[in-house]
Each structure stands twice: as C-alpha cells, then as structure tokens.
C-alpha positions in Angstrom: -48.8 -10.9 -31.3 -48.0 -12.4 -34.8 -48.5 -9.1 -36.5 -46.3 -7.2 -34.0 -43.5 -9.7 -34.2 -43.7 -9.8 -38.0 -43.6 -6.0 -38.3 -40.5 -5.9 -36.0 -38.8 -8.5 -38.1 -39.5 -6.6 -41.3 -38.5 -3.2 -39.8 -35.1 -3.3 -41.5 -36.3 -4.3 -44.9 -36.0 -1.9 -47.9 -39.0 -1.1 -50.2 -39.5 -3.7 -52.8 -41.4 -4.5 -55.9 -44.6 -2.5 -56.6 -48.0 -3.7 -55.5 -47.1 -7.3 -54.7 -50.1 -7.1 -52.4 -51.9 -8.6 -55.4 -50.1 -11.9 -54.9 -51.9 -13.3 -51.8 -55.0 -15.4 -52.3 -58.0 -15.4 -50.0 -60.1 -18.6 -49.8 -63.0 -17.7 -47.5 -65.9 -15.3 -47.9 -66.1 -15.2 -44.1 -62.5 -14.0 -43.6 -62.0 -10.6 -42.0 -59.8 -8.0 -43.5 -57.2 -8.8 -40.9 -57.2 -12.5 -41.9 -56.8 -11.5 -45.5 -53.9 -9.3 -44.6 -52.1 -12.1 -42.8 -52.6 -14.3 -45.9 -51.1 -11.4 -47.9 -48.0 -11.3 -45.8 -47.6 -15.1 -45.9 -47.7 -15.1 -49.7 -45.2 -12.3 -49.8 -42.8 -14.1 -47.6 -43.1 -17.1 -49.9 -42.1 -14.8 -52.8 -38.6 -14.4 -51.2 -37.0 -15.9 -54.3 -38.2 -12.8 -56.1 -37.4 -9.9 -53.7 -36.5 -11.4 -50.4 -37.7 -9.5 -47.3 -38.3 -6.5 -49.5 -41.6 -7.8 -50.7 -42.8 -8.6 -47.2 -41.8 -5.1 -46.0 -44.2 -3.6 -48.5 -47.0 -5.7 -46.9 -46.2 -4.5 -43.3 -48.3 -1.4 -43.6 -51.2 -3.4 -45.0 -51.1 -5.8 -42.2 -50.8 -3.1 -39.5 -53.9 -1.4 -40.8 -56.0 -4.5 -41.3 -57.8 -4.3 -38.0 -58.7 -0.6 -38.5 -60.0 -1.3 -42.1 -62.2 -4.2 -41.3 -65.8 -3.2 -42.0 -68.2 -3.8 -39.1 -70.8 -5.2 -41.5 -68.5 -7.8 -42.9 -69.2 -6.5 -46.4 -66.5 -6.2 -49.0 -65.9 -3.1 -51.1 -64.1 -3.5 -54.4 -60.8 -1.7 -54.5 -59.9 1.2 -56.8 -59.5 -0.1 -60.4 -56.5 2.3 -60.9 -54.7 1.3 -57.8 -52.2 3.5 -55.9 -49.3 5.2 -57.7 -45.8 3.8 -57.4 -43.6 5.3 -54.7 -40.2 6.7 -55.9 -38.5 3.7 -54.2 -40.7 1.2 -56.0 -39.9 3.0 -59.3 -36.2 2.8 -58.5 -36.5 -0.9 -57.8 -38.3 -1.6 -61.1 -35.8 0.5 -63.1 -32.9 -1.3 -61.5 -34.4 -4.6 -62.4 -35.0 -3.4 -65.9 -31.4 -2.3 -66.3 -30.3 -5.9 -65.3 -32.5 -7.6 -67.9 -30.7 -8.5 -71.1 -31.8 -6.8 -74.3 -32.1 -9.1 -77.3 -34.1 -9.7 -80.4 -37.2 -11.8 -80.3 -36.5 -15.5 -80.9 -38.7 -17.6 -83.3 -42.0 -18.8 -82.0 -41.1 -22.3 -83.4 -42.1 -25.1 -81.0 -44.4 -23.0 -78.8 -47.6 -24.5 -77.5 -49.5 -23.8 -74.3 -48.7 -27.4 -73.2 -45.0 -26.4 -73.0 -46.0 -24.5 -69.8 -47.8 -27.5 -68.3 -51.5 -28.2 -67.8 -53.6 -25.1 -67.8 -54.3 -23.9 -64.3 -52.5 -26.6 -62.4 -52.7 -26.6 -58.6 -49.0 -25.8 -58.2 -49.3 -24.6 -54.6 -51.2 -27.8 -53.6 -53.9 -26.0 -51.7 -56.6 -28.2 -53.4 -57.8 -25.4 -55.8 -56.7 -24.8 -59.4 -54.8 -21.6 -60.2 -57.7 -20.0 -62.1 -60.0 -20.2 -59.1 -57.2 -19.1 -56.8 -56.8 -15.9 -58.8 -60.5 -15.3 -59.0 -60.7 -15.6 -55.2 -57.8 -13.3 -54.8 -58.9 -10.6 -57.2 -62.7 -10.6 -56.9 -64.6 -9.0 -54.0 -67.7 -10.4 -52.4 -66.9 -13.8 -54.0 -69.2 -16.8 -53.5 -68.2 -20.4 -54.0 -69.9 -23.5 -55.3 -71.2 -25.6 -52.4 -69.2 -28.8 -51.7 -65.9 -27.5 -53.3 -64.3 -26.4 -50.0 -64.4 -22.7 -51.1 -62.5 -23.5 -54.3 -64.8 -23.0 -57.3 -65.8 -19.3 -57.5 -69.3 -18.8 -58.7 -69.9 -15.0 -58.4 -68.0 -11.9 -57.5 -67.2 -8.3 -58.4 -64.0 -7.3 -60.2 -62.5 -3.8 -60.0 -60.8 -4.2 -63.4 -57.4 -2.6 -63.6 -57.1 -2.8 -67.3 -60.2 -0.7 -68.0 -60.9 1.1 -64.7 -64.4 -0.4 -64.7 -66.3 -2.7 -62.4 -67.4 -6.1 -63.8 -69.8 -8.6 -62.3 -68.5 -12.2 -62.6 -71.0 -15.0 -62.9 -69.8 -18.5 -63.6 -71.5 -20.1 -66.6 -71.0 -21.3 -70.1 -71.9 -17.9 -71.6 -70.8 -15.6 -68.8 -67.5 -16.8 -67.4 -65.5 -15.2 -70.2 -66.5 -11.7 -69.0 -63.6 -12.1 -66.5 -60.5 -13.9 -67.7 -57.2 -14.6 -66.1 -54.4 -12.8 -67.9 -50.7 -13.7 -67.9 -49.1 -10.2 -67.6 -46.1 -11.6 -69.5 -47.8 -13.6 -72.1 -46.6 -17.2 -72.4 -45.9 -16.8 -76.1 -43.9 -13.7 -75.4 -42.0 -15.5 -72.6 -41.3 -18.4 -75.0 -39.7 -16.1 -77.5 -37.6 -14.3 -74.9 -35.9 -17.0 -72.9 -38.5 -19.5 -71.6 -37.4 -22.0 -74.2 -34.3 -22.4 -72.1 -36.2 -23.0 -68.8 -36.9 -26.4 -67.5 -40.5 -27.8 -67.8 -40.9 -27.3 -64.1 -39.8 -23.6 -64.3 -42.2 -23.0 -67.2 -45.0 -24.6 -65.3 -44.3 -22.3 -62.3 -44.2 -19.2 -64.6 -47.6 -20.1 -66.0 -49.1 -20.3 -62.6 -47.2 -17.7 -60.7 -49.6 -15.2 -59.0 -47.1 -12.4 -59.7 -47.8 -13.0 -63.4 -51.5 -13.5 -63.1 -54.4 -11.1 -62.8 -58.2 -11.3 -63.3 -59.1 -8.9 -66.1 -61.9 -7.8 -68.4 -62.3 -10.6 -71.0 -62.4 -8.6 -74.2 -59.5 -6.3 -73.2 -57.4 -9.4 -72.3 -58.2 -10.9 -75.7 -57.2 -7.7 -77.4 -53.9 -7.8 -75.5 -53.1 -11.3 -76.7 -49.4 -12.1 -76.7 -48.3 -8.4 -77.1 -45.5 -6.9 -75.0 -45.3 -3.4 -73.5 -43.9 -2.0 -76.8 -47.1 -2.9 -78.6 -49.9 -2.9 -75.9 -50.6 -1.0 -72.7 -53.7 -1.0 -70.5 -56.4 1.5 -71.6 -56.5 2.6 -68.0 -53.4 4.8 -67.8 -53.6 4.8 -64.0 -52.5 1.1 -64.0 -49.7 1.4 -66.5 -46.9 1.9 -63.9 -47.8 -1.2 -61.9 -48.4 -3.1 -65.1 -44.9 -2.6 -66.5 -43.3 -2.9 -63.1 -44.9 -6.4 -62.6 -43.8 -7.4 -66.1 -40.3 -6.4 -65.3 -40.4 -8.3 -62.0 -41.6 -11.5 -63.8 -38.9 -11.2 -66.5 -36.2 -10.7 -63.8 -37.5 -13.6 -61.7 -37.4 -16.1 -64.6 -34.4 -14.6 -66.4 -36.2 -13.7 -69.5 -35.1 -10.8 -71.8 -36.7 -7.8 -73.4 -36.4 -6.3 -76.9 -35.0 -2.8 -77.3 -38.4 -1.4 -78.1 -39.9 -3.1 -75.1 -37.2 -1.8 -72.8 -37.7 1.7 -74.1 -41.4 1.5 -73.6 -41.1 0.2 -70.0 -38.4 2.7 -69.1 -40.4 5.6 -70.5 -43.4 4.7 -68.4 -41.5 4.0 -65.2 -39.6 7.3 -65.4 -42.9 9.1 -65.5 -44.2 7.2 -62.4 -43.9 7.9 -58.7 
C-alpha cells in the first residue's frame, strides 16, 4: 500500500540528480531488499532541499522492483563497481546545475582546519550512529555489526569500489580498517577554498556529513585523491566518472559553492560525453 501510494504521488515528478540511490542508509543485516528500497525512498524525500520531488522520482523504479529483486536466500550481492550510465535527463540536470554554479578563482586556504566542519563523523541525523558507520552500512554488502551496538558499528562487509572497479573486503581493525575509507566527493579543503568559508558552522557541519557528498572507497585511491577537484583528479574507473562529477556538481549547487574555470571545463567535458 505504501509503495503504491508513493509511486502515484511521484508520478508527475521529473527526472532528477544522478544516482541519488546512494544516499539511503540501511541499518540491519536482516532487512530485505524491499525494506532497503523503502529506506532509500525515505532518504531521497528528505533530500528535498536538493532536488525536491525529482530525487524521489528517481527512486520510484527502485522501490517498485524491490520485491522482485529480493533474493530468496537472504544473501546480498555487491552491486556493479561501475554503476549504471547516466540517462540523458540526468545529464541535462547536471549540466543545468553546472551552468548555474559561479566560476571564480580558488580562494586562499588560510584558516582551514578539519575542525571548521565540526567534529569528525558526527551523528547529524540523530539515529544513534556516527556518520562513518552510517556510510559503511549503506555502501557495504553483507555487512555485520559489533554486538551490543544496536547495528551501528560495522565490523565486516564487502565493498564494490566505484573508484577502482574492484571488490574490497572490509574488516574492522587497527591495521585493516584503512582499506576502506569514507571519501568526501567534494573535499572539505576544496569546499573551504570555494565558498564554504562563508557558510555558517552548522552548514559546514552538514556538508561534512551529507550522504550525498560521502562514499566508501578504496583507501589508497582515496588518499591519492586528497583535496583535488575534477580538474586535477578523476576516478581510475572511467565507468564511474559521469556519476562522480554529477554528484560533485550537486553538492556544490546545494551548498552554493563555486568552481574554477578549469574545474568547470573538466566537469562539462565529462558530462557531455555521458548518457
């Protein structure tokens, strides 16, 4: 009943930002695919400040197919590391957003510290779990949790890494956790130099913990990316580049950040070749 009513409500919505299906966060290993799909839709509706009902419309097909996709064994299968290509409508949306983002030079990095964006991995959605574990639970498949943490602390799981197109086994531990890191698609230092200095402390905290701007990724590749923008770094996995720059564009549009001319040219070049 809920799915049918939601789909009817979303029927009139236009296509929206690419692959926002990555935003929702699953908290239970026992959840069925259908339950995860409902969580997905709920998260997208909460993203209304970014794309309104458009984002939720993109989730409708995912929700409708959830029952059909649920494996009878209850096992999880990691998704494709490359992900689906952008549709022409999604490309058009991203290009329209890019056109509306101001083009300016990079401001000085003076005054930047990680603390300017609040405590690392705060529980901004107040679900009782810190953001790092939220993203691990969202992006890993077959995840397990530390007993007694109410399915918050992820201990193991499998990542279909979008940056490299490889599959990585995550095991929590002093010497193993770094194999999977949580990346800010728009690096916080880059954001600081392109408008975040003018944001309030609360807005910067939200930016640092926004699921749209976060993704579990191969640790060494994430470290190599550092604070680079799209003009100076792109994922080695070319199949993910369209979604990568589209999500960066969405984040910059949402938080009213700007791009440099070289960055804009790089993003536009990739998007025009997508779809």
